[in-house]
All heavy atoms as TSV, in Angstrom:
chain	resi	resn	atom	element	x	y	z
A	1	MET	N	N	-2.321	18.059	4.264
A	1	MET	CA	C	-3.326	17.754	5.269
A	1	MET	C	C	-4.306	16.722	4.732
A	1	MET	O	O	-4.712	15.825	5.465
A	1	MET	CB	C	-4.052	19.022	5.699
A	1	MET	CG	C	-3.176	19.958	6.523
A	1	MET	SD	S	-4.019	21.268	7.436
A	1	MET	CE	C	-4.639	22.333	6.217
A	2	LEU	N	N	-4.656	16.856	3.460
A	2	LEU	CA	C	-5.578	15.899	2.854
A	2	LEU	C	C	-4.961	14.506	2.834
A	2	LEU	O	O	-5.619	13.523	3.156
A	2	LEU	CB	C	-5.932	16.345	1.432
A	2	LEU	CG	C	-7.054	15.620	0.736
A	2	LEU	CD1	C	-8.361	15.757	1.510
A	2	LEU	CD2	C	-7.222	16.150	-0.679
A	3	ALA	N	N	-3.683	14.430	2.491
A	3	ALA	CA	C	-2.980	13.149	2.478
A	3	ALA	C	C	-2.902	12.538	3.876
A	3	ALA	O	O	-2.825	11.322	4.026
A	3	ALA	CB	C	-1.585	13.321	1.905
A	4	ALA	N	N	-2.954	13.379	4.899
A	4	ALA	CA	C	-2.914	12.889	6.281
A	4	ALA	C	C	-4.280	12.455	6.775
A	4	ALA	O	O	-4.418	12.008	7.907
A	4	ALA	CB	C	-2.358	13.971	7.190
A	5	GLY	N	N	-5.311	12.604	5.919
A	5	GLY	CA	C	-6.642	12.142	6.276
A	5	GLY	C	C	-7.541	13.189	6.905
A	5	GLY	O	O	-8.600	12.865	7.435
A	6	ILE	N	N	-7.136	14.437	6.845
A	6	ILE	CA	C	-7.958	15.498	7.415
A	6	ILE	C	C	-9.082	15.821	6.439
A	6	ILE	O	O	-8.862	15.953	5.237
A	6	ILE	CB	C	-7.115	16.750	7.714
A	6	ILE	CG1	C	-6.056	16.409	8.767
A	6	ILE	CG2	C	-7.982	17.907	8.171
A	6	ILE	CD1	C	-5.054	17.499	9.022
A	7	ASN	N	N	-10.279	15.938	6.944
A	7	ASN	CA	C	-11.452	16.229	6.135
A	7	ASN	C	C	-11.262	17.533	5.376
A	7	ASN	O	O	-10.792	18.531	5.921
A	7	ASN	CB	C	-12.682	16.311	7.042
A	7	ASN	CG	C	-13.974	16.423	6.279
A	7	ASN	OD1	O	-14.143	17.329	5.464
A	7	ASN	ND2	N	-14.884	15.506	6.546
A	8	ILE	N	N	-11.653	17.520	4.102
A	8	ILE	CA	C	-11.463	18.697	3.231
A	8	ILE	C	C	-12.189	19.933	3.768
A	8	ILE	O	O	-11.747	21.059	3.567
A	8	ILE	CB	C	-11.890	18.377	1.778
A	8	ILE	CG1	C	-11.453	19.474	0.805
A	8	ILE	CG2	C	-13.383	18.187	1.673
A	8	ILE	CD1	C	-10.188	19.234	0.129
A	9	ILE	N	N	-13.280	19.736	4.495
A	9	ILE	CA	C	-14.017	20.866	5.075
A	9	ILE	C	C	-13.158	21.581	6.117
A	9	ILE	O	O	-13.114	22.807	6.169
A	9	ILE	CB	C	-15.349	20.395	5.697
A	9	ILE	CG1	C	-16.240	19.723	4.641
A	9	ILE	CG2	C	-16.059	21.544	6.375
A	9	ILE	CD1	C	-16.637	20.619	3.485
A	10	TYR	N	N	-12.448	20.803	6.927
A	10	TYR	CA	C	-11.577	21.409	7.934
A	10	TYR	C	C	-10.404	22.135	7.271
A	10	TYR	O	O	-9.969	23.190	7.729
A	10	TYR	CB	C	-11.057	20.361	8.912
A	10	TYR	CG	C	-12.151	19.665	9.675
A	10	TYR	CD1	C	-12.199	18.284	9.760
A	10	TYR	CD2	C	-13.162	20.384	10.312
A	10	TYR	CE1	C	-13.207	17.638	10.458
A	10	TYR	CE2	C	-14.175	19.755	11.002
A	10	TYR	CZ	C	-14.190	18.379	11.072
A	10	TYR	OH	O	-15.193	17.744	11.759
A	11	ILE	N	N	-9.915	21.550	6.182
A	11	ILE	CA	C	-8.823	22.194	5.451
A	11	ILE	C	C	-9.314	23.520	4.871
A	11	ILE	O	O	-8.612	24.532	4.940
A	11	ILE	CB	C	-8.289	21.264	4.347
A	11	ILE	CG1	C	-7.707	19.984	4.969
A	11	ILE	CG2	C	-7.244	21.984	3.493
A	11	ILE	CD1	C	-7.366	18.909	3.967
A	12	ARG	N	N	-10.524	23.510	4.308
A	12	ARG	CA	C	-11.110	24.739	3.765
A	12	ARG	C	C	-11.163	25.813	4.842
A	12	ARG	O	O	-10.753	26.951	4.631
A	12	ARG	CB	C	-12.525	24.470	3.247
A	12	ARG	CG	C	-13.209	25.729	2.736
A	12	ARG	CD	C	-14.688	25.615	2.697
A	12	ARG	NE	N	-15.208	25.443	4.056
A	12	ARG	CZ	C	-16.449	25.107	4.329
A	12	ARG	NH1	N	-17.310	24.871	3.372
A	12	ARG	NH2	N	-16.854	24.981	5.573
A	13	ASP	N	N	-11.656	25.444	6.016
A	13	ASP	CA	C	-11.765	26.407	7.108
A	13	ASP	C	C	-10.394	26.910	7.554
A	13	ASP	O	O	-10.208	28.100	7.806
A	13	ASP	CB	C	-12.510	25.793	8.285
A	13	ASP	CG	C	-13.965	25.484	7.962
A	13	ASP	OD1	O	-14.483	26.025	6.957
A	13	ASP	OD2	O	-14.568	24.691	8.711
A	14	PHE	N	N	-9.432	25.995	7.642
A	14	PHE	CA	C	-8.086	26.358	8.064
A	14	PHE	C	C	-7.457	27.350	7.089
A	14	PHE	O	O	-6.794	28.306	7.488
A	14	PHE	CB	C	-7.227	25.092	8.175
A	14	PHE	CG	C	-5.799	25.359	8.548
A	14	PHE	CD1	C	-5.450	25.639	9.863
A	14	PHE	CD2	C	-4.793	25.324	7.589
A	14	PHE	CE1	C	-4.131	25.894	10.218
A	14	PHE	CE2	C	-3.478	25.577	7.927
A	14	PHE	CZ	C	-3.140	25.858	9.244
A	15	LEU	N	N	-7.690	27.137	5.791
A	15	LEU	CA	C	-7.118	28.012	4.780
A	15	LEU	C	C	-7.907	29.303	4.592
A	15	LEU	O	O	-7.443	30.233	3.943
A	15	LEU	CB	C	-7.019	27.271	3.439
A	15	LEU	CG	C	-6.044	26.093	3.424
A	15	LEU	CD1	C	-6.134	25.355	2.097
A	15	LEU	CD2	C	-4.620	26.548	3.693
A	16	GLY	N	N	-9.119	29.341	5.154
A	16	GLY	CA	C	-9.934	30.544	5.067
A	16	GLY	C	C	-10.685	30.689	3.755
A	16	GLY	O	O	-11.080	31.801	3.391
A	17	HIS	N	N	-10.871	29.590	3.048
A	17	HIS	CA	C	-11.617	29.651	1.784
A	17	HIS	C	C	-13.112	29.684	2.074
A	17	HIS	O	O	-13.602	28.966	2.929
A	17	HIS	CB	C	-11.310	28.430	0.920
A	17	HIS	CG	C	-9.881	28.340	0.510
A	17	HIS	ND1	N	-9.278	27.148	0.194
A	17	HIS	CD2	C	-8.917	29.286	0.355
A	17	HIS	CE1	C	-8.028	27.357	-0.147
A	17	HIS	NE2	N	-7.774	28.648	-0.045
A	18	GLU	N	N	-13.833	30.514	1.337
A	18	GLU	CA	C	-15.282	30.553	1.471
A	18	GLU	C	C	-15.927	29.379	0.760
A	18	GLU	O	O	-16.911	28.818	1.228
A	18	GLU	CB	C	-15.851	31.854	0.888
A	18	GLU	CG	C	-15.710	33.036	1.814
A	18	GLU	CD	C	-16.462	34.240	1.283
A	18	GLU	OE1	O	-17.531	34.074	0.667
A	18	GLU	OE2	O	-15.966	35.350	1.492
A	19	ASP	N	N	-15.381	29.029	-0.391
A	19	ASP	CA	C	-15.974	28.001	-1.234
A	19	ASP	C	C	-15.060	26.777	-1.276
A	19	ASP	O	O	-13.843	26.910	-1.468
A	19	ASP	CB	C	-16.168	28.565	-2.646
A	19	ASP	CG	C	-17.045	27.692	-3.509
A	19	ASP	OD1	O	-16.802	26.464	-3.551
A	19	ASP	OD2	O	-17.964	28.238	-4.150
A	20	ILE	N	N	-15.650	25.615	-1.123
A	20	ILE	CA	C	-14.873	24.370	-1.124
A	20	ILE	C	C	-14.167	24.154	-2.461
A	20	ILE	O	O	-13.120	23.515	-2.519
A	20	ILE	CB	C	-15.764	23.158	-0.755
A	20	ILE	CG1	C	-14.918	21.922	-0.427
A	20	ILE	CG2	C	-16.735	22.823	-1.859
A	20	ILE	CD1	C	-14.205	22.005	0.862
A	21	SER	N	N	-14.709	24.717	-3.556
A	21	SER	CA	C	-14.080	24.526	-4.865
A	21	SER	C	C	-12.684	25.142	-4.906
A	21	SER	O	O	-11.806	24.648	-5.620
A	21	SER	CB	C	-14.960	25.088	-5.981
A	21	SER	OG	O	-15.104	26.479	-5.849
A	22	THR	N	N	-12.475	26.200	-4.156
A	22	THR	CA	C	-11.140	26.796	-4.078
A	22	THR	C	C	-10.174	25.819	-3.424
A	22	THR	O	O	-9.048	25.625	-3.894
A	22	THR	CB	C	-11.180	28.108	-3.281
A	22	THR	OG1	O	-12.147	28.958	-3.857
A	22	THR	CG2	C	-9.822	28.788	-3.252
A	23	THR	N	N	-10.607	25.170	-2.380
A	23	THR	CA	C	-9.769	24.188	-1.686
A	23	THR	C	C	-9.504	22.982	-2.579
A	23	THR	O	O	-8.409	22.418	-2.561
A	23	THR	CB	C	-10.447	23.749	-0.375
A	23	THR	OG1	O	-10.888	24.903	0.329
A	23	THR	CG2	C	-9.499	22.953	0.500
A	24	MET	N	N	-10.499	22.595	-3.375
A	24	MET	CA	C	-10.362	21.436	-4.246
A	24	MET	C	C	-9.280	21.634	-5.305
A	24	MET	O	O	-8.701	20.665	-5.778
A	24	MET	CB	C	-11.700	21.121	-4.924
A	24	MET	CG	C	-12.775	20.646	-3.964
A	24	MET	SD	S	-12.343	19.140	-3.079
A	24	MET	CE	C	-12.361	17.983	-4.425
A	25	VAL	N	N	-8.978	22.884	-5.648
A	25	VAL	CA	C	-7.899	23.152	-6.602
A	25	VAL	C	C	-6.601	22.539	-6.091
A	25	VAL	O	O	-5.838	21.946	-6.853
A	25	VAL	CB	C	-7.733	24.671	-6.834
A	25	VAL	CG1	C	-6.467	24.978	-7.594
A	25	VAL	CG2	C	-8.954	25.235	-7.533
A	26	TYR	N	N	-6.372	22.643	-4.806
A	26	TYR	CA	C	-5.150	22.103	-4.230
A	26	TYR	C	C	-5.143	20.582	-4.225
A	26	TYR	O	O	-4.110	19.958	-4.432
A	26	TYR	CB	C	-4.948	22.645	-2.811
A	26	TYR	CG	C	-4.752	24.133	-2.806
A	26	TYR	CD1	C	-5.798	24.990	-2.494
A	26	TYR	CD2	C	-3.535	24.675	-3.151
A	26	TYR	CE1	C	-5.628	26.367	-2.503
A	26	TYR	CE2	C	-3.348	26.055	-3.167
A	26	TYR	CZ	C	-4.403	26.886	-2.842
A	26	TYR	OH	O	-4.222	28.237	-2.868
A	27	SER	N	N	-6.279	19.977	-3.997
A	27	SER	CA	C	-6.313	18.515	-3.995
A	27	SER	C	C	-6.111	17.977	-5.406
A	27	SER	O	O	-5.481	16.946	-5.600
A	27	SER	CB	C	-7.621	17.991	-3.396
A	27	SER	OG	O	-8.720	18.287	-4.222
A	28	ARG	N	N	-6.623	18.666	-6.428
A	28	ARG	CA	C	-6.386	18.237	-7.807
A	28	ARG	C	C	-4.914	18.386	-8.160
A	28	ARG	O	O	-4.349	17.542	-8.846
A	28	ARG	CB	C	-7.265	19.027	-8.769
A	28	ARG	CG	C	-8.696	18.529	-8.789
A	28	ARG	CD	C	-9.453	19.133	-9.942
A	28	ARG	NE	N	-9.720	20.548	-9.780
A	28	ARG	CZ	C	-10.760	21.058	-9.145
A	28	ARG	NH1	N	-11.631	20.257	-8.573
A	28	ARG	NH2	N	-10.923	22.356	-9.059
A	29	ALA	N	N	-4.290	19.427	-7.704
A	29	ALA	CA	C	-2.861	19.603	-7.965
A	29	ALA	C	C	-2.075	18.468	-7.326
A	29	ALA	O	O	-1.126	17.948	-7.908
A	29	ALA	CB	C	-2.389	20.950	-7.432
A	30	ASP	N	N	-2.479	18.058	-6.157
A	30	ASP	CA	C	-1.805	16.964	-5.466
A	30	ASP	C	C	-1.948	15.668	-6.266
A	30	ASP	O	O	-0.992	14.914	-6.395
A	30	ASP	CB	C	-2.388	16.808	-4.057
A	30	ASP	CG	C	-1.625	15.787	-3.236
A	30	ASP	OD1	O	-0.391	15.876	-3.185
A	30	ASP	OD2	O	-2.272	14.902	-2.655
A	31	ASN	N	N	-3.132	15.416	-6.822
A	31	ASN	CA	C	-3.330	14.217	-7.623
A	31	ASN	C	C	-2.481	14.247	-8.886
A	31	ASN	O	O	-1.994	13.221	-9.337
A	31	ASN	CB	C	-4.812	14.052	-7.991
A	31	ASN	CG	C	-5.635	13.579	-6.823
A	31	ASN	OD1	O	-5.108	12.950	-5.916
A	31	ASN	ND2	N	-6.914	13.884	-6.837
A	32	ARG	N	N	-2.272	15.412	-9.439
A	32	ARG	CA	C	-1.420	15.546	-10.623
A	32	ARG	C	C	0.001	15.093	-10.298
A	32	ARG	O	O	0.626	14.354	-11.056
A	32	ARG	CB	C	-1.419	16.989	-11.117
A	32	ARG	CG	C	-0.580	17.209	-12.357
A	32	ARG	CD	C	-0.523	18.685	-12.752
A	32	ARG	NE	N	-0.134	19.573	-11.675
A	32	ARG	CZ	C	1.125	19.774	-11.284
A	32	ARG	NH1	N	2.103	19.130	-11.870
A	32	ARG	NH2	N	1.402	20.614	-10.311
A	33	ILE	N	N	0.490	15.517	-9.153
A	33	ILE	CA	C	1.840	15.133	-8.733
A	33	ILE	C	C	1.919	13.625	-8.532
A	33	ILE	O	O	2.881	12.979	-8.934
A	33	ILE	CB	C	2.237	15.895	-7.454
A	33	ILE	CG1	C	2.377	17.394	-7.775
A	33	ILE	CG2	C	3.531	15.348	-6.871
A	33	ILE	CD1	C	2.466	18.283	-6.564
A	34	LYS	N	N	0.886	13.051	-7.933
A	34	LYS	CA	C	0.861	11.600	-7.734
A	34	LYS	C	C	0.859	10.862	-9.066
A	34	LYS	O	O	1.553	9.861	-9.228
A	34	LYS	CB	C	-0.381	11.199	-6.936
A	34	LYS	CG	C	-0.347	11.612	-5.491
A	34	LYS	CD	C	-1.633	11.204	-4.818
A	34	LYS	CE	C	-1.770	11.803	-3.453
A	34	LYS	NZ	N	-3.061	11.457	-2.843
A	35	ASN	N	N	0.072	11.340	-10.020
A	35	ASN	CA	C	0.023	10.701	-11.333
A	35	ASN	C	C	1.363	10.768	-12.046
A	35	ASN	O	O	1.780	9.802	-12.681
A	35	ASN	CB	C	-1.073	11.331	-12.198
A	35	ASN	CG	C	-2.453	10.933	-11.754
A	35	ASN	OD1	O	-2.641	9.902	-11.121
A	35	ASN	ND2	N	-3.437	11.752	-12.077
A	36	GLU	N	N	2.040	11.892	-11.942
A	36	GLU	CA	C	3.351	12.027	-12.570
A	36	GLU	C	C	4.346	11.040	-11.964
A	36	GLU	O	O	5.133	10.419	-12.676
A	36	GLU	CB	C	3.865	13.455	-12.438
A	36	GLU	CG	C	3.135	14.443	-13.335
A	36	GLU	CD	C	3.567	15.877	-13.114
A	36	GLU	OE1	O	4.479	16.130	-12.300
A	36	GLU	OE2	O	2.977	16.765	-13.769
A	37	ALA	N	N	4.306	10.888	-10.663
A	37	ALA	CA	C	5.201	9.945	-9.995
A	37	ALA	C	C	4.889	8.509	-10.415
A	37	ALA	O	O	5.800	7.711	-10.652
A	37	ALA	CB	C	5.078	10.097	-8.479
A	38	THR	N	N	3.613	8.192	-10.547
A	38	THR	CA	C	3.213	6.852	-10.963
A	38	THR	C	C	3.698	6.559	-12.373
A	38	THR	O	O	4.196	5.464	-12.658
A	38	THR	CB	C	1.681	6.704	-10.893
A	38	THR	OG1	O	1.265	6.964	-9.557
A	38	THR	CG2	C	1.239	5.319	-11.287
A	39	LYS	N	N	3.573	7.521	-13.266
A	39	LYS	CA	C	4.028	7.328	-14.646
A	39	LYS	C	C	5.525	7.079	-14.704
A	39	LYS	O	O	6.001	6.297	-15.514
A	39	LYS	CB	C	3.659	8.538	-15.499
A	39	LYS	CG	C	2.191	8.607	-15.838
A	39	LYS	CD	C	1.870	9.853	-16.640
A	39	LYS	CE	C	0.385	9.998	-16.859
A	39	LYS	NZ	N	0.052	11.253	-17.554
A	40	LYS	N	N	6.283	7.746	-13.850
A	40	LYS	CA	C	7.728	7.553	-13.840
A	40	LYS	C	C	8.096	6.154	-13.347
A	40	LYS	O	O	9.082	5.570	-13.777
A	40	LYS	CB	C	8.400	8.601	-12.959
A	40	LYS	CG	C	8.415	9.982	-13.566
A	40	LYS	CD	C	9.073	10.968	-12.636
A	40	LYS	CE	C	9.028	12.377	-13.211
A	40	LYS	NZ	N	9.602	13.362	-12.290
A	41	LEU	N	N	7.296	5.598	-12.435
A	41	LEU	CA	C	7.602	4.291	-11.861
A	41	LEU	C	C	7.105	3.127	-12.707
A	41	LEU	O	O	7.624	2.024	-12.599
A	41	LEU	CB	C	6.973	4.172	-10.470
A	41	LEU	CG	C	7.626	4.991	-9.375
A	41	LEU	CD1	C	6.810	4.895	-8.099
A	41	LEU	CD2	C	9.040	4.495	-9.127
A	42	THR	N	N	6.119	3.347	-13.545
A	42	THR	CA	C	5.494	2.257	-14.279
A	42	THR	C	C	6.481	1.383	-15.030
A	42	THR	O	O	6.436	0.168	-14.903
A	42	THR	CB	C	4.396	2.791	-15.218
A	42	THR	OG1	O	3.429	3.473	-14.430
A	42	THR	CG2	C	3.717	1.686	-15.986
A	43	PRO	N	N	7.401	1.933	-15.816
A	43	PRO	CA	C	8.336	1.037	-16.519
A	43	PRO	C	C	9.190	0.213	-15.559
A	43	PRO	O	O	9.508	-0.924	-15.855
A	43	PRO	CB	C	9.209	1.998	-17.326
A	43	PRO	CG	C	8.413	3.245	-17.446
A	43	PRO	CD	C	7.580	3.312	-16.194
A	44	GLN	N	N	9.527	0.754	-14.411
A	44	GLN	CA	C	10.341	0.027	-13.447
A	44	GLN	C	C	9.550	-1.096	-12.790
A	44	GLN	O	O	10.105	-2.129	-12.464
A	44	GLN	CB	C	10.855	0.978	-12.370
A	44	GLN	CG	C	11.771	2.051	-12.913
A	44	GLN	CD	C	12.090	3.089	-11.855
A	44	GLN	OE1	O	11.850	2.890	-10.678
A	44	GLN	NE2	N	12.623	4.210	-12.280
A	45	VAL	N	N	8.268	-0.899	-12.607
A	45	VAL	CA	C	7.441	-1.894	-11.934
A	45	VAL	C	C	7.157	-3.062	-12.861
A	45	VAL	O	O	7.243	-4.215	-12.473
A	45	VAL	CB	C	6.118	-1.259	-11.438
A	45	VAL	CG1	C	5.167	-2.299	-10.906
A	45	VAL	CG2	C	6.418	-0.213	-10.375
A	46	THR	N	N	6.820	-2.795	-14.106
A	46	THR	CA	C	6.443	-3.863	-15.023
A	46	THR	C	C	7.649	-4.591	-15.601
A	46	THR	O	O	7.581	-5.775	-15.854
A	46	THR	CB	C	5.597	-3.317	-16.188
A	46	THR	OG1	O	6.367	-2.386	-16.911
A	46	THR	CG2	C	4.316	-2.709	-15.694
A	47	GLU	N	N	8.737	-3.887	-15.827
A	47	GLU	CA	C	9.963	-4.407	-16.423
A	47	GLU	C	C	9.723	-5.036	-17.789
A	47	GLU	O	O	10.624	-5.564	-18.397
A	47	GLU	CB	C	10.644	-5.421	-15.497
A	47	GLU	CG	C	11.170	-4.788	-14.224
A	47	GLU	CD	C	11.903	-5.781	-13.353
A	47	GLU	OE1	O	12.180	-6.907	-13.801
A	47	GLU	OE2	O	12.201	-5.424	-12.214
A	48	GLU	N	N	8.499	-5.021	-18.265
A	48	GLU	CA	C	8.191	-5.576	-19.573
A	48	GLU	C	C	7.971	-4.418	-20.532
A	48	GLU	O	O	7.204	-3.505	-20.267
A	48	GLU	CB	C	6.930	-6.437	-19.492
A	48	GLU	CG	C	6.647	-7.183	-20.758
A	48	GLU	CD	C	5.474	-8.135	-20.612
A	48	GLU	OE1	O	5.095	-8.449	-19.475
A	48	GLU	OE2	O	4.947	-8.546	-21.646
A	49	THR	N	N	8.657	-4.467	-21.655
A	49	THR	CA	C	8.504	-3.392	-22.625
A	49	THR	C	C	7.857	-3.879	-23.915
A	49	THR	O	O	7.373	-3.089	-24.699
A	49	THR	CB	C	9.864	-2.751	-22.956
A	49	THR	OG1	O	10.746	-3.765	-23.436
A	49	THR	CG2	C	10.460	-2.065	-21.732
A	50	ASP	N	N	7.861	-5.179	-24.142
A	50	ASP	CA	C	7.287	-5.734	-25.365
A	50	ASP	C	C	5.942	-6.385	-25.037
A	50	ASP	O	O	5.848	-7.594	-24.856
A	50	ASP	CB	C	8.248	-6.752	-25.976
A	50	ASP	CG	C	7.805	-7.200	-27.352
A	50	ASP	OD1	O	7.106	-6.425	-28.033
A	50	ASP	OD2	O	8.151	-8.334	-27.739
A	51	PHE	N	N	4.918	-5.557	-24.962
A	51	PHE	CA	C	3.591	-6.054	-24.620
A	51	PHE	C	C	2.908	-6.645	-25.847
A	51	PHE	O	O	3.093	-6.153	-26.968
A	51	PHE	CB	C	2.725	-4.915	-24.057
A	51	PHE	CG	C	3.228	-4.392	-22.754
A	51	PHE	CD1	C	3.879	-3.166	-22.696
A	51	PHE	CD2	C	3.064	-5.119	-21.586
A	51	PHE	CE1	C	4.345	-2.673	-21.494
A	51	PHE	CE2	C	3.529	-4.636	-20.387
A	51	PHE	CZ	C	4.180	-3.418	-20.334
A	52	PRO	N	N	2.116	-7.695	-25.652
A	52	PRO	CA	C	1.394	-8.262	-26.794
A	52	PRO	C	C	0.375	-7.261	-27.337
A	52	PRO	O	O	-0.105	-6.398	-26.612
A	52	PRO	CB	C	0.704	-9.494	-26.202
A	52	PRO	CG	C	0.679	-9.268	-24.735
A	52	PRO	CD	C	1.825	-8.372	-24.408
A	53	ASP	N	N	0.033	-7.399	-28.609
A	53	ASP	CA	C	-0.927	-6.516	-29.251
A	53	ASP	C	C	-2.338	-6.923	-28.838
A	53	ASP	O	O	-2.908	-7.870	-29.388
A	53	ASP	CB	C	-0.769	-6.571	-30.765
A	53	ASP	CG	C	-1.660	-5.570	-31.478
A	53	ASP	OD1	O	-2.366	-4.803	-30.795
A	53	ASP	OD2	O	-1.636	-5.550	-32.715
A	54	TRP	N	N	-2.891	-6.213	-27.888
A	54	TRP	CA	C	-4.211	-6.557	-27.350
A	54	TRP	C	C	-5.327	-6.297	-28.357
A	54	TRP	O	O	-6.417	-6.841	-28.230
A	54	TRP	CB	C	-4.489	-5.789	-26.052
A	54	TRP	CG	C	-4.492	-4.303	-26.246
A	54	TRP	CD1	C	-3.420	-3.469	-26.149
A	54	TRP	CD2	C	-5.591	-3.494	-26.601
A	54	TRP	NE1	N	-3.791	-2.191	-26.412
A	54	TRP	CE2	C	-5.132	-2.159	-26.696
A	54	TRP	CE3	C	-6.947	-3.736	-26.841
A	54	TRP	CZ2	C	-5.961	-1.100	-27.030
A	54	TRP	CZ3	C	-7.772	-2.670	-27.167
A	54	TRP	CH2	C	-7.274	-1.374	-27.256
A	55	THR	N	N	-5.056	-5.491	-29.383
A	55	THR	CA	C	-6.103	-5.176	-30.355
A	55	THR	C	C	-6.438	-6.365	-31.249
A	55	THR	O	O	-7.440	-6.349	-31.956
A	55	THR	CB	C	-5.706	-3.981	-31.248
A	55	THR	OG1	O	-4.528	-4.315	-31.991
A	55	THR	CG2	C	-5.449	-2.736	-30.410
A	56	LYS	N	N	-5.609	-7.404	-31.214
A	56	LYS	CA	C	-5.871	-8.611	-32.017
A	56	LYS	C	C	-6.513	-9.718	-31.188
A	56	LYS	O	O	-6.807	-10.784	-31.721
A	56	LYS	CB	C	-4.571	-9.102	-32.646
A	56	LYS	CG	C	-4.022	-8.102	-33.653
A	56	LYS	CD	C	-2.747	-8.558	-34.279
A	56	LYS	CE	C	-2.293	-7.471	-35.255
A	56	LYS	NZ	N	-0.952	-7.636	-35.702
A	57	ASP	N	N	-6.720	-9.479	-29.901
A	57	ASP	CA	C	-7.347	-10.464	-29.014
A	57	ASP	C	C	-8.869	-10.302	-29.095
A	57	ASP	O	O	-9.455	-9.446	-28.438
A	57	ASP	CB	C	-6.848	-10.252	-27.584
A	57	ASP	CG	C	-7.335	-11.319	-26.623
A	57	ASP	OD1	O	-8.361	-11.976	-26.909
A	57	ASP	OD2	O	-6.691	-11.480	-25.572
A	58	GLN	N	N	-9.505	-11.120	-29.916
A	58	GLN	CA	C	-10.939	-10.993	-30.168
A	58	GLN	C	C	-11.774	-11.219	-28.904
A	58	GLN	O	O	-12.796	-10.565	-28.704
A	58	GLN	CB	C	-11.374	-11.947	-31.277
A	58	GLN	CG	C	-10.761	-11.605	-32.631
A	58	GLN	CD	C	-11.067	-10.172	-33.066
A	58	GLN	OE1	O	-12.204	-9.717	-32.995
A	58	GLN	NE2	N	-10.039	-9.457	-33.498
A	59	ASP	N	N	-11.351	-12.141	-28.038
A	59	ASP	CA	C	-12.084	-12.378	-26.786
A	59	ASP	C	C	-12.053	-11.139	-25.896
A	59	ASP	O	O	-13.061	-10.748	-25.306
A	59	ASP	CB	C	-11.521	-13.582	-26.031
A	59	ASP	CG	C	-11.782	-14.894	-26.743
A	59	ASP	OD1	O	-12.785	-14.977	-27.494
A	59	ASP	OD2	O	-10.984	-15.838	-26.552
A	60	LEU	N	N	-10.891	-10.523	-25.799
A	60	LEU	CA	C	-10.760	-9.319	-24.991
A	60	LEU	C	C	-11.589	-8.186	-25.571
A	60	LEU	O	O	-12.294	-7.476	-24.854
A	60	LEU	CB	C	-9.291	-8.894	-24.880
A	60	LEU	CG	C	-9.012	-7.589	-24.150
A	60	LEU	CD1	C	-9.512	-7.659	-22.705
A	60	LEU	CD2	C	-7.542	-7.235	-24.187
A	61	LEU	N	N	-11.535	-8.021	-26.896
A	61	LEU	CA	C	-12.310	-6.958	-27.538
A	61	LEU	C	C	-13.808	-7.170	-27.340
A	61	LEU	O	O	-14.551	-6.225	-27.082
A	61	LEU	CB	C	-11.967	-6.881	-29.019
A	61	LEU	CG	C	-10.568	-6.361	-29.330
A	61	LEU	CD1	C	-10.287	-6.485	-30.824
A	61	LEU	CD2	C	-10.396	-4.946	-28.873
A	62	ALA	N	N	-14.260	-8.411	-27.444
A	62	ALA	CA	C	-15.685	-8.706	-27.221
A	62	ALA	C	C	-16.063	-8.388	-25.783
A	62	ALA	O	O	-17.137	-7.800	-25.523
A	62	ALA	CB	C	-15.976	-10.165	-27.546
A	63	PHE	N	N	-15.205	-8.724	-24.839
A	63	PHE	CA	C	-15.463	-8.431	-23.439
A	63	PHE	C	C	-15.554	-6.927	-23.210
A	63	PHE	O	O	-16.497	-6.430	-22.583
A	63	PHE	CB	C	-14.369	-9.035	-22.570
A	63	PHE	CG	C	-14.411	-8.611	-21.131
A	63	PHE	CD1	C	-15.381	-9.090	-20.278
A	63	PHE	CD2	C	-13.477	-7.711	-20.633
A	63	PHE	CE1	C	-15.434	-8.688	-18.953
A	63	PHE	CE2	C	-13.507	-7.317	-19.312
A	63	PHE	CZ	C	-14.492	-7.798	-18.474
A	64	LEU	N	N	-14.601	-6.173	-23.757
A	64	LEU	CA	C	-14.610	-4.723	-23.581
A	64	LEU	C	C	-15.815	-4.082	-24.255
A	64	LEU	O	O	-16.408	-3.146	-23.720
A	64	LEU	CB	C	-13.309	-4.123	-24.130
A	64	LEU	CG	C	-12.033	-4.499	-23.369
A	64	LEU	CD1	C	-10.802	-4.003	-24.114
A	64	LEU	CD2	C	-12.064	-3.969	-21.949
A	65	ASN	N	N	-16.188	-4.593	-25.405
A	65	ASN	CA	C	-17.356	-4.056	-26.118
A	65	ASN	C	C	-18.663	-4.364	-25.387
A	65	ASN	O	O	-19.669	-3.677	-25.608
A	65	ASN	CB	C	-17.408	-4.581	-27.544
A	65	ASN	CG	C	-16.414	-3.870	-28.435
A	65	ASN	OD1	O	-16.164	-2.684	-28.273
A	65	ASN	ND2	N	-15.854	-4.597	-29.386
A	66	SER	N	N	-18.655	-5.352	-24.523
A	66	SER	CA	C	-19.874	-5.675	-23.783
A	66	SER	C	C	-20.244	-4.587	-22.772
A	66	SER	O	O	-21.372	-4.573	-22.258
A	66	SER	CB	C	-19.722	-7.016	-23.058
A	66	SER	OG	O	-18.821	-6.909	-21.961
A	67	PHE	N	N	-19.336	-3.677	-22.497
A	67	PHE	CA	C	-19.609	-2.588	-21.549
A	67	PHE	C	C	-20.331	-1.407	-22.185
A	67	PHE	O	O	-20.653	-0.450	-21.524
A	67	PHE	CB	C	-18.312	-2.090	-20.905
A	67	PHE	CG	C	-17.716	-3.078	-19.966
A	67	PHE	CD1	C	-16.559	-3.763	-20.326
A	67	PHE	CD2	C	-18.299	-3.350	-18.753
A	67	PHE	CE1	C	-15.989	-4.677	-19.467
A	67	PHE	CE2	C	-17.733	-4.274	-17.885
A	67	PHE	CZ	C	-16.582	-4.941	-18.252
A	68	ARG	N	N	-20.552	-1.458	-23.466
A	68	ARG	CA	C	-21.228	-0.341	-24.148
A	68	ARG	C	C	-22.674	-0.269	-23.777
A	68	ARG	O	O	-23.376	-1.077	-23.441
A	68	ARG	CB	C	-21.130	-0.482	-25.659
A	68	ARG	CG	C	-19.731	-0.221	-26.138
A	68	ARG	CD	C	-19.729	-0.264	-27.647
A	68	ARG	NE	N	-18.384	-0.071	-28.118
A	68	ARG	CZ	C	-18.085	-0.015	-29.376
A	68	ARG	NH1	N	-19.010	-0.112	-30.295
A	68	ARG	NH2	N	-16.862	0.155	-29.746
């Protein structure tokens, strides 16, 4: 229902949960499944397995360190 765009409050009521945190357990489980599917597809999408060593890119490291 959440994936179909139904508000989590309505889902909570439909399931009979008193507390929204109980309903949120199901939405977190759904995200776990999505993440697992994404991880399985990643090698197929990139098709690149020999990535450059980003830890030696000083410009990139300086940029990332600027977020501290």
